N, C-alpha and C positions, 0 to 999 in steps of 0.2 A: 721532675724538672728542678734544677738547681736554683736554690735561692741566691738573689744578688745582694751582696753585703758591701756597703760604702763605708770605709774606715777613714776618719778625718782627724788628723793630728800634725802639728808642726815639728814633731820630733821624728827624724827619719828612721831612727833605730826602733823606736816603739811602733811606727807605722809599719816597717818591714816585718817585725816579729809577729805582730797580731795578723798581718795578711797572710804570712805562711801558715800560722796556726789555723786560721779561718779555712783557708783552702785544703789544709790536710784534714779538716773536719767535715769535708764534702760540700762546701759553699763555694760560690764564685765570688772572689774578693777583688774589690776595687779600691783604689786609695786616692786621697786628695790632700796636700799638704796645709790646707786652710778651708775656712768656711766659704770664702769667695769662689774657690776652685771647685768646692762641692756643689755648689749652685750652678756653677757652669756645667759641671758634669750631668747634673740632673736634667739640664735643657735638652739634651740628646740621648740621655741613657736612664735605664730602669733600675731603681734600687728597691729591695723589699724592707731593708732595715738599715739604719746609718748608725755607726758606733763613732761617737765623736768626742773629743776632749773639750773642756770648757774653756781654759785659759790658752788662746791662741793669738798670734799676731793679727791685727786687723779685727775683723768681726769674731766675736766670741761664741762659744757654743750655744748659749742661752738665746742670742740673737738668730742663730741658726735655726734652732727649733721653731722660733716664730715665723722665719721666712720659709721653711719647708712646710709648715702645718698650713699655711696660707695657700699654698699652691699644690701640694702633693699630699697623697695618702700613703705614708710611709712611716713604719715604726722607728723610734730613735732611742738608743742607749747612750747616756751621757757618762763620761769618766772624768774624774779629777784627782789631782794629788793635794789639793788645797783642802784638808779635811774640815778645817774650822771655818771656812768661808761660805760654804754652801750647804744647805739641808736637802734631805731626801724630799721633803714635803715641797720645798720651794721649785726644786727641778720638775717634779712630777706635775705640779700646778701649771707650770710653762708648757707643759705639753709632751714631755718625755715619757717613755714607757717604762724606762729602768734608769737607775742610778748606781754607779759603782765607783769605789774609791780605788785609787792606784797606790802603790803598784798591784795591779790585780792579778790573781792566777789566771792563766789562759784558759785552763780548764773551767774554772768558775765564769770566765766571761763567755765561753761557748754554752754553758749551760743556762746562762741569763739569756743569750741570744735565742736558744731553743724555746724557752719560755715565752719571750716576746712573739717569736714567729707563731707558736701555737695559740697564744691569746688572740693574735690578730686573725688568725685562721677561724677561730670560734666566733669571734666578733663578725667577720664577714659572711659566715654561715648563718648567723642570727639575723643580720641584716637582710640577707636574701630571702630567708623564711618570713620575715615580716613583709618584705615587698610581695612574695608569692601569695601570702594569705591576704593583703589588701587586694591583689588583683582577683582572687577567688571571691571576694566578698562582692565585687562589682561586674564580674564577667561571666557570662553564661559559658559553661564548659564545652558544650556541644558545638555551638555556632562561633565561638569566640567573639560575639558582639557583647556589648554591655547588657546587664540584665534589667529587669523593670525596676528594681530598688534604685539603681543608679540613674535611670530614665527620670524618675520623679525629682531626684536631687538636682540633677543638671537642668531639667526644663525649669525648676524654680528660679534657678540663676539666670536662665536666659530671658524668662519673663520680667524679672526684676531688671535686668539690663535694657530691655525693650521700653519699660514704663519709665526709665530713667533718660535714655537716649533717643527714643523713637525711631529705633532701626528696625526694618522689617523682620519678622520671624515666622517661619511656617512649620508645619507638621505634615510628615507623609506617614500614612498607616497602611500596611500591606496584609492580606491574608491569602494564603496558598488556596488555590481552587480545588475542591474535591480531594483534600488531602486525607480525609477519613477513609475514602474508598481505596486510595493507594496504600495507607497503612494496614487496612484491613485484608488487601489482597496480597501485598508482599511482606508484611510483617513490620514490626517496629524498628529493626535494624536497619531495613532499607529506607524505612521512613527518615531515621535519624541521619542517613547518609544524605537524603535529599535536603533536609534542613541545614546540614553542615555545608553544603554546597552552596545552598542560597546564601548563608551567612558570609561566605567568602566572595560572592558575586556582588552582593549589596556593598561590602566595604570597598571593593574595587571600583565600584561606580560613583564613590562619594569624593567631595573635595576635603581637604585637611580639616576645614573648620566644622565639617558636618560630622555627627555622630548617630550610629545606628545601635538598634537595641532589640534583642528577642523579648517582645512584649508579653507573650503568652506562648501557648503550644506552638501553633503555626502562624502566629501574628508578629509582625515586625513594625517597629517604629523608627522614624528617622527625624531628628531634630536639625532644621535648616536655618541657622542664623544668617542675618543679612540677605535673606531670600524672601521674595514675594511669592504668591501663589502661583503666577504663571511660570516662574522660573522653577519652582517645586515640581511643576508637572513635567518639566524638561528632565529633571533628576528622575522622576518616577518612570519616564519613558525609557531613559537609558537603562535603569534596573530592570524592567520588564523585558527589555531586548536581551540583556545578558542572560536572564533566568530562562527565556525561551530556548536556549541552547541546551538545557536539561532535558533529556528524551524521558518520556513516561509512556509505557505500553499499555496502561490502564485507560488513560484518558483519551477521549475521542480525537483531541487535537494533536495527540502524539507528543506533546512536550508540556512541560510544567507552566502553569499560568497562574497569575496573581490577580486579585481584585484590590484595587487600591484607591485610598482617599485623600484629598489634599485640602488643607485649610490654612488660612493665615491668622495670626493673632490680632485681636482687636483690643484697642487701649482700655485698661482698666478691668477686662473681664477675669473671671477666676480661671484658674488652671483646670478645674473641672470642667468648665463649659468648653474650653479650648480643646480639651481631649475627647469630650462628648460629641464635638462637632465633627472632629476627623473621623471618629468612629462612625457616625451617621453618614459621612461622605462614602466611607469604604462600603457600607451597606447598601448604598445606592448602586454602587458598581456590581455588587453581588445581585441585587434585584434586577438589575437591567441586562443580565446575561453574562456577567462574569468577564474576566480577562479585559478590564478596561480601567480607566482612571477618571475619577469624579471630583469635581471641586465644590465645596460648600463653603461660602463665606459668612460672616457673622450677620449680615443683613438679610441672609437667606434662611435664618433659623427663626422659627416662631416662637 
């Protein structure tokens, strides 16, 4: 795909000669006779790199750098014929990617352009890699839910927010019933498929403010801000309904089921007690026959 280059200069001859050479070099070239016109162009058009003179009528090239950098992610090469008035360091500090003195050989200008484009591509690849690594650090690859490490980080933030603003906060813990039987019968690849499907169904069942986690092997957690225990049960019921659509030939019910526990945070309690209580609620469901949702509140814990 051709890169789009915007050339800005109030000298029509220079503007046209650079445009022609840029296009002959394989780029898509656009022109603007001043900084104001360049900014108007960018409102409705894309540019990968701007090549601009400094001294122009109206807004100069340095002001153009500031305006562009405030609004767009675009490379900038600055040109000037006033050798003694501007330094390389000054222009680069303003935000330009390169600086060249006029009269510049067009071959050199294209080489500078190629260098800026490559540097920006490397920077974009690096930034994407950093984003990917950050995501890997907090997301479970199989289910695409957050992992347990991120669960503790976010739960700490939500508990802090609760203790400050006294807004309800609930936890939902779910465990797949008889998952070991399924894994032993069909193998881990088929078990992974079930986990992946469940991860997608849990995400589908939540509001934007809720967050879901793969807490352990076949255990899942959901943090429910601004939600009391009764509302959390409604969320759990919605998830159970979605998951019941996953068919399972091994289990007597013919479908995948979950045992779930719900609890609501009590002011001042530790995170450990909060998690321990939802874990107990989930095991109440296991003990009472599985495929159910149990609530255990703070006053119910001995």
